[in-house]
C-alpha positions in Angstrom: 0.1 -0.1 0.0 1.1 3.4 -0.8 0.1 6.6 0.8 0.0 9.9 -0.9 -0.9 13.1 0.8 -2.6 16.1 -0.2 -2.6 18.9 2.3 -6.3 18.1 3.3 -6.6 14.3 2.5 -4.6 11.2 2.6 -5.3 8.7 -0.4 -4.5 4.9 0.0 -3.5 3.3 -2.9 -3.4 -0.6 -3.0 -2.3 -3.0 -5.9 -4.9 -4.4 -8.2 -4.2 -7.9 -7.2 -5.7 -9.3 -10.7 -2.9 -10.0 -13.3 -3.0 -7.4 -16.3 -3.8 -10.5 -18.7 -7.1 -11.1 -16.9 -8.3 -7.8 -17.2 -7.4 -7.6 -20.7 -9.6 -10.9 -21.2 -12.5 -9.5 -19.4 -12.7 -6.5 -21.7 -12.0 -8.4 -24.8 -14.8 -10.9 -23.7 -17.2 -7.9 -23.6 -16.3 -6.2 -26.8 -18.8 -6.2 -29.4 -17.7 -8.9 -32.1 -19.0 -10.7 -35.4 -18.3 -14.4 -36.5 -19.4 -16.1 -39.8 -20.0 -19.6 -39.6 -21.4 -22.4 -42.1 -23.3 -25.0 -40.1 -25.0 -28.3 -41.1 -27.9 -29.3 -38.9 -28.6 -33.0 -39.3 -32.1 -34.4 -39.8 -32.0 -35.8 -36.0 -31.9 -32.2 -35.2 -34.8 -30.8 -37.0 -37.1 -30.7 -33.9 -34.2 -29.0 -31.8 -34.3 -25.4 -31.9 -30.7 -24.8 -32.6 -30.5 -21.6 -34.2 -33.3 -19.9 -31.6 -31.1 -20.9 -28.8 -28.3 -19.1 -30.0 -30.5 -16.0 -29.8 -32.3 -16.9 -26.6 -29.8 -18.7 -24.6 -26.5 -17.1 -25.9 -27.9 -13.5 -26.6 -26.6 -13.4 -30.2 -27.7 -11.6 -33.0 -28.2 -14.4 -35.9 -28.4 -13.4 -39.5 -29.4 -16.3 -41.8 -27.1 -15.2 -45.0 -27.8 -18.7 -47.0 -29.7 -21.9 -46.3 -29.9 -24.9 -48.1 -33.0 -27.1 -47.3 -34.4 -30.2 -49.0 -37.9 -30.3 -50.2 -40.0 -30.7 -46.6 -37.0 -30.2 -44.7 -35.9 -33.9 -45.4 -32.0 -34.4 -45.0 -29.6 -32.0 -43.9 -29.9 -28.5 -43.5 -26.9 -26.1 -44.4 -26.7 -22.7 -43.0 -24.6 -19.9 -43.2 -25.0 -17.7 -40.4 -23.5 -14.3 -39.3 -23.3 -14.4 -35.4 -23.0 -11.1 -33.3 -22.3 -10.7 -29.7 -19.4 -10.3 -27.2 -16.5 -12.7 -27.6 -17.8 -14.4 -24.3 -21.3 -14.9 -26.1 -19.7 -16.2 -29.4 -17.3 -18.5 -27.4 -20.2 -20.0 -25.4 -22.4 -20.5 -28.3 -19.8 -22.3 -30.4 -18.9 -24.6 -27.6 -22.7 -25.4 -27.4 -22.8 -26.0 -30.9 -19.4 -28.2 -30.7 -21.2 -30.3 -27.8 -24.2 -31.0 -30.2 -21.4 -32.5 -32.5 -22.7 -30.3 -35.7 -20.4 -30.0 -38.5 -19.3 -26.3 -38.2 -17.0 -24.0 -40.1 -15.9 -20.6 -39.6 -13.8 -18.1 -40.9 -10.5 -17.7 -39.3 -11.0 -14.3 -37.5 -13.5 -12.6 -35.4 -14.6 -9.0 -36.7 -14.3 -6.9 -33.9 -16.4 -3.5 -33.5 -18.9 -4.9 -36.1 
């Protein structure tokens, strides 16, 4: 602790105990960003609200930029999606999609600041 004196005030300074990397990570996790992905939703998941959960559970803005569906929704569905949210929201949503074992491709980098 360092004490700095002013004629009328004594100020106590304490070192912040969280490492700088953690502070940056927390700030980066809250930064708006976007990620383009291509997603194959197998027929077995047609009754699951996969894309809807990206919005409701992970608070992302989802734009469907392209889609390929079979007649009467038979077979697999392919979706090109633009996901917008914070880095933390995107990371958690991608974990969710991976846990469903869906086929997923994404562009190499996130774009900050929309």
